[in-house]
C-alpha positions as CSV (number, residue, x, y, z in Angstrom):
1,M,-0.1,0.0,0.0
2,T,1.2,3.5,-0.7
3,W,0.2,7.0,1.1
4,N,1.2,10.1,-0.3
5,P,0.9,13.0,2.1
6,T,2.6,14.9,-0.7
7,T,3.1,14.6,-4.5
8,G,5.4,16.0,-6.8
9,C,9.7,16.4,-6.5
10,T,12.6,17.8,-8.2
11,K,15.6,15.7,-9.3
12,I,18.9,16.1,-7.4
13,S,20.9,13.3,-8.9
14,A,21.6,10.4,-11.5
15,G,19.3,8.2,-9.9
16,C,16.3,10.8,-10.9
17,K,17.0,11.0,-14.4
18,F,14.1,8.6,-15.6
19,C,11.9,9.3,-12.7
20,Y,8.9,6.7,-12.2
21,A,6.7,8.7,-10.2
22,E,7.2,11.7,-12.8
23,V,5.9,10.0,-15.6
24,M,3.0,8.4,-13.7
25,S,2.5,12.2,-12.1
26,K,1.9,13.2,-15.9
27,R,-0.5,10.3,-16.9
28,L,-2.7,10.9,-13.4
29,H,-2.3,14.9,-14.5
30,A,-3.6,14.2,-18.1
31,M,-6.6,12.0,-16.9
32,G,-8.1,14.7,-14.5
33,I,-7.0,13.2,-11.4
34,E,-7.6,16.3,-8.8
35,K,-4.7,15.0,-6.5
36,Y,-2.4,15.6,-9.4
37,R,-3.5,18.8,-10.7
38,N,-0.3,20.4,-10.4
39,N,1.3,17.7,-12.3
40,F,4.5,17.0,-10.3
41,K,5.2,20.2,-8.6
42,L,5.9,19.8,-4.9
43,T,2.2,19.8,-3.4
44,L,1.2,19.1,0.5
45,H,-2.3,17.4,0.8
46,P,-3.3,17.6,4.4
47,D,-6.4,15.8,3.8
48,S,-4.5,12.7,3.2
49,L,-3.3,12.9,6.5
50,L,-6.6,11.3,7.7
51,D,-6.5,8.4,5.2
52,P,-4.6,6.0,7.5
53,Y,-7.2,6.2,10.1
54,S,-9.7,4.5,7.8
55,W,-7.5,1.6,7.6
56,K,-9.2,-1.8,9.4
57,K,-6.3,-3.9,8.8
58,P,-2.6,-3.6,9.4
59,Q,-0.6,-2.7,6.6
60,L,2.8,-2.5,5.2
61,V,2.8,1.1,3.7
62,F,5.2,3.3,1.5
63,V,5.1,6.9,2.7
64,N,5.7,9.2,-0.5
65,S,5.9,7.1,-3.6
66,M,5.2,9.9,-5.4
67,S,7.2,12.5,-3.8
68,D,10.0,12.6,-0.9
69,L,9.0,13.6,2.5
70,F,12.4,15.5,3.3
71,H,12.2,17.7,0.2
72,Q,13.4,21.2,0.9
73,D,10.0,22.4,0.4
74,V,8.5,20.4,2.7
75,P,7.8,22.4,6.0
76,L,8.9,20.6,9.4
77,K,5.6,21.0,11.0
78,F,4.0,19.0,8.0
79,I,6.5,16.1,8.5
80,Q,5.8,16.3,12.1
81,Q,1.9,16.0,11.3
82,V,2.6,13.3,8.7
83,F,5.1,11.5,11.9
84,K,1.9,12.2,14.3
85,V,-0.1,10.0,12.3
86,M,2.4,7.3,12.2
87,N,3.0,7.5,15.9
88,D,-1.2,7.4,16.3
89,L,-0.8,3.8,14.4
90,P,1.6,1.5,15.8
91,Q,-0.3,-1.4,14.1
92,H,0.8,-0.2,10.8
93,R,4.6,-0.6,9.5
94,F,5.2,3.0,7.6
95,Q,8.2,2.9,5.1
96,I,10.2,6.2,4.0
97,L,12.7,6.6,1.6
98,T,14.3,9.7,0.7
99,K,17.4,10.9,-1.2
100,R,17.4,14.2,1.2
101,A,19.6,12.4,3.4
102,E,21.2,15.7,4.6
103,R,17.9,17.3,5.4
104,L,16.7,14.2,6.9
105,E,19.9,14.1,9.6
106,T,19.1,17.9,10.2
107,L,15.4,17.3,11.1
108,H,15.5,13.8,12.3
109,R,15.8,15.0,16.2
110,H,12.7,16.8,15.9
111,L,10.6,14.1,15.1
112,N,9.3,11.1,17.0
113,W,10.7,7.6,15.5
114,T,8.3,5.3,17.2
115,E,8.9,1.6,16.3
116,N,6.6,0.9,13.3
117,I,8.7,3.6,11.4
118,W,11.6,2.8,8.8
119,I,13.5,5.0,7.2
120,G,15.5,4.6,4.0
121,V,17.9,6.3,1.6
122,S,18.0,5.7,-1.9
123,V,21.8,5.4,-3.5
124,E,22.4,4.5,-7.1
125,D,25.9,4.6,-7.5
126,E,29.2,5.3,-5.7
127,R,28.8,9.3,-6.0
128,V,26.0,9.3,-3.4
129,N,26.9,6.8,-1.1
130,W,27.6,9.2,1.2
131,R,24.2,9.1,2.2
132,I,24.5,6.1,3.9
133,D,26.2,8.2,6.8
134,H,23.5,10.5,7.1
135,L,21.1,7.8,7.7
136,R,23.4,5.9,10.0
137,S,23.0,9.2,12.2
138,I,19.2,8.7,12.7
139,D,17.4,7.7,15.5
140,A,15.1,5.3,13.9
141,Q,15.0,1.2,15.0
142,M,15.0,0.3,11.5
143,K,17.1,1.8,8.7
144,F,17.2,0.5,5.1
145,L,19.0,1.2,1.9
146,S,17.3,1.3,-1.5
147,L,20.1,0.7,-4.1
148,E,17.6,1.2,-6.9
149,P,18.0,2.3,-9.5
150,L,21.4,0.4,-9.3
151,I,23.3,2.1,-12.1
152,G,26.8,1.5,-11.1
153,P,28.9,-0.6,-8.8
154,L,29.1,-0.2,-5.2
155,K,32.2,-1.8,-4.1
156,K,32.9,-0.5,-0.3
157,L,30.0,-0.3,1.3
158,D,29.9,0.3,5.1
159,L,26.8,-1.2,6.4
160,S,27.2,-0.9,9.9
161,G,24.0,0.2,11.5
162,I,21.9,-0.8,8.4
163,H,19.1,-3.3,8.8
164,W,18.2,-4.1,5.2
165,V,19.4,-3.8,1.6
166,I,17.2,-3.9,-1.3
167,V,18.8,-3.9,-5.1
168,G,16.8,-3.3,-8.0
169,G,17.3,-2.3,-11.8
170,E,15.5,0.5,-13.7
171,S,12.3,-0.3,-15.8
172,G,11.0,1.8,-18.5
173,H,11.8,2.9,-21.8
174,K,15.1,4.7,-21.5
175,A,16.0,2.2,-18.6
176,R,20.0,2.2,-18.1
177,P,21.4,-1.5,-17.8
178,I,22.1,-3.2,-14.4
179,K,25.3,-5.5,-14.3
180,R,25.1,-8.9,-12.8
181,K,28.3,-8.4,-11.1
182,W,27.2,-5.4,-9.3
183,V,24.0,-7.1,-7.7
184,T,26.7,-9.9,-6.9
185,E,29.1,-7.7,-5.0
186,I,26.6,-6.1,-2.6
187,R,24.8,-9.8,-2.1
188,E,28.5,-10.8,-1.0
189,Q,28.9,-7.7,1.3
190,C,25.3,-8.1,2.9
191,Y,26.6,-11.6,3.5
192,Q,29.8,-10.2,5.1
193,W,28.1,-7.6,7.4
194,C,24.9,-10.1,7.8
195,V,22.2,-7.5,6.7
196,P,19.1,-9.1,4.9
197,F,19.8,-8.9,1.2
198,F,16.4,-8.2,-1.3
199,F,16.9,-8.4,-4.9
200,K,13.7,-6.8,-6.5
201,Q,14.3,-6.8,-10.1
202,W,16.5,-6.8,-12.9
203,G,14.5,-4.1,-14.6
204,K,14.1,-5.5,-18.1
205,P,14.5,-8.5,-19.6
206,V,17.3,-7.5,-21.7
207,F,19.3,-7.1,-18.2
208,N,18.8,-10.6,-17.0
209,P,21.3,-12.7,-17.4
210,N,18.9,-15.5,-17.5
211,P,16.7,-15.4,-20.3
212,N,15.1,-18.4,-19.1
213,D,14.3,-17.1,-15.8
214,P,10.9,-17.9,-15.0
215,T,10.1,-14.5,-13.1
216,I,10.2,-12.5,-16.3
217,N,6.4,-14.2,-17.3
218,A,4.2,-11.9,-15.8
219,V,1.5,-15.0,-14.5
220,H,4.7,-16.4,-12.1
221,P,3.9,-15.5,-8.3
222,Q,7.2,-13.8,-8.0
223,H,7.4,-12.2,-11.3
224,A,8.9,-8.5,-11.2
225,K,10.0,-6.4,-14.1
226,G,13.0,-8.3,-16.4
227,G,12.5,-11.3,-13.7
228,C,14.0,-11.4,-10.2
229,S,16.0,-14.6,-9.6
230,L,19.8,-14.1,-9.1
231,D,22.2,-17.4,-9.8
232,E,19.0,-19.6,-9.9
233,Y,17.3,-18.5,-6.8
234,I,15.1,-15.7,-5.2
235,S,16.9,-13.3,-2.3
236,H,13.6,-11.9,-0.9
237,A,15.1,-11.6,2.9
238,F,13.7,-9.3,5.5
239,P,14.7,-8.2,9.1
240,E,13.3,-8.7,11.9
241,E,12.7,-12.7,11.4
242,N,14.5,-15.5,13.1
243,Y,16.3,-19.0,11.8
244,S,18.0,-21.2,13.7
245,E,20.1,-22.9,11.4
246,E,23.3,-20.9,10.0
247,E,22.9,-22.6,6.5
248,F,19.3,-22.1,5.6
249,T,17.1,-22.7,2.0
250,L,14.9,-21.4,0.2
251,H,12.1,-22.8,-2.3
252,V,11.9,-21.7,-6.0
253,H,10.5,-22.8,-9.1
254,K,8.8,-25.7,-9.1
255,D,9.6,-26.8,-5.5
256,K,13.3,-27.0,-6.3
257,L,15.4,-26.3,-3.3
258,I,18.4,-24.1,-3.4
259,H,21.0,-24.1,-0.5
260,L,22.3,-20.5,0.5
261,P,25.7,-20.3,1.7
262,P,26.5,-20.4,5.5
263,L,25.7,-17.0,7.1
264,L,26.6,-15.5,10.3
265,I,23.9,-14.9,12.1
266,D,24.0,-12.4,15.3
267,S,21.4,-11.2,18.0
268,K,21.1,-7.7,16.1
269,S,20.6,-8.8,12.6
270,V,19.2,-11.9,11.3
271,F,17.7,-13.0,8.1
272,A,14.1,-14.2,6.9
273,L,13.4,-15.6,3.3
274,M,10.1,-15.1,1.8
């Protein structure tokens, strides 16, 4: 589920070049959807602050999929109002992702980081890996990285204080290619740091090194854009789940059992696979 108390954004780094939210905003604007009357211009939606109170079942919520909550044009007071909603609803898990890591660090002590609020930063290549240092300083109990769209290698990640890593290739007509080596290098670093690794997608079938990957097919239960298998298994690891064995397994296509390499698991960072 997504929740957008703000819409619109501005581009600040290479990962923004072919922004999916900008493309979607243009479509919604053309359709006459009132919320997107300003197209992709940063717009606050105070009326949307009430939406989560109507959800009857616990939800996993991506906050501001069509914007960036820590954009410089979003006032601190409004950000605090968004946080108040999340604070009031501990049954829901809210995931916030930002490219404005510096502003996040500047404002974080003015916000109430309850356990149900996860915060992450986008890191698309080595030119912006400094965002991770800002994220590390945040008071949130769950901090994650979204390494997507991955458009370059990330060979020296410092994952101390990071609880989850998501990797994905760019999709869309003008998508830039993702390389298998970049993904496996990140996977190995996650194993070394004992951080859950989630591989989301290759982005386009042409980027997938395995043309026979069944997850390319839209009818596959684990379908993702361009497929999502990596070396014949699906890596969908999440934090906060327990496994009793150091070497654990994952069922994938046609009940094939894939053995993953032994992992060092400590009490602070453990793996779960879906």
